[in-house]
C-alpha positions as CSV (number, residue, x, y, z in Angstrom):
1,M,0.1,0.4,0.3
2,C,2.8,2.6,0.8
3,E,4.5,1.7,-2.4
4,A,1.4,2.3,-4.5
5,R,0.9,5.9,-2.9
6,D,4.3,6.7,-2.8
7,A,4.2,6.1,-6.6
8,I,1.0,8.1,-6.8
9,R,2.3,10.9,-5.0
10,A,5.7,11.0,-7.3
11,R,3.5,11.1,-10.2
12,K,1.6,13.8,-9.2
13,C,5.3,15.8,-8.1
14,A,5.6,15.1,-11.7
15,A,2.9,16.4,-13.3
16,D,3.0,19.4,-11.4
17,D,6.9,20.2,-12.3
18,L,5.7,19.8,-15.9
19,T,2.9,21.8,-15.6
20,R,4.8,24.7,-13.6
21,A,7.8,24.1,-16.6
22,C,4.9,24.6,-19.1
23,A,3.5,27.7,-17.4
24,A,7.2,29.1,-17.0
25,R,7.7,28.5,-20.7
26,G,4.4,29.9,-22.0
27,N,5.1,33.2,-20.1
28,I,8.6,33.7,-21.5
29,L,7.2,33.1,-25.2
30,A,4.2,35.4,-23.9
31,K,6.6,38.2,-22.9
32,A,8.6,38.2,-26.0
33,F,5.2,38.1,-28.2
34,L,3.9,41.3,-26.3
35,A,7.7,43.1,-26.2
36,A,7.3,42.7,-29.8
37,L,4.0,43.9,-30.5
38,A,4.9,46.8,-28.2
39,E,8.0,48.2,-30.2
40,P,7.7,50.9,-32.5
41,V,6.7,49.9,-36.0
42,P,10.5,50.7,-38.2
43,D,10.3,53.4,-40.4
44,D,11.2,51.4,-43.5
45,L,8.1,48.9,-42.8
46,R,5.9,51.8,-42.4
47,R,6.8,52.9,-45.7
48,L,6.3,49.9,-47.3
49,V,2.4,49.7,-46.0
50,E,2.3,53.3,-47.1
51,E,3.6,52.6,-50.5
52,A,1.6,49.4,-50.8
53,D,-1.9,51.1,-49.6
54,R,-1.2,54.0,-52.7
55,K,-0.7,51.3,-55.2
56,L,-3.8,49.6,-54.2
57,G,-5.6,52.6,-54.1
58,H,-6.7,52.7,-50.0
């Protein structure tokens, strides 16, 4: 009975560790994505968009 309880506890700990690791990795990716969105659009890219809009008649 103790072995089964220890095995269950070990699996629960492993699952908890995996959940924390995934959450940490997800937070890193989310922060990087938000940082990229927060950066201003480079002038060259802005000019390309404006030129494309003019050519498309927008």
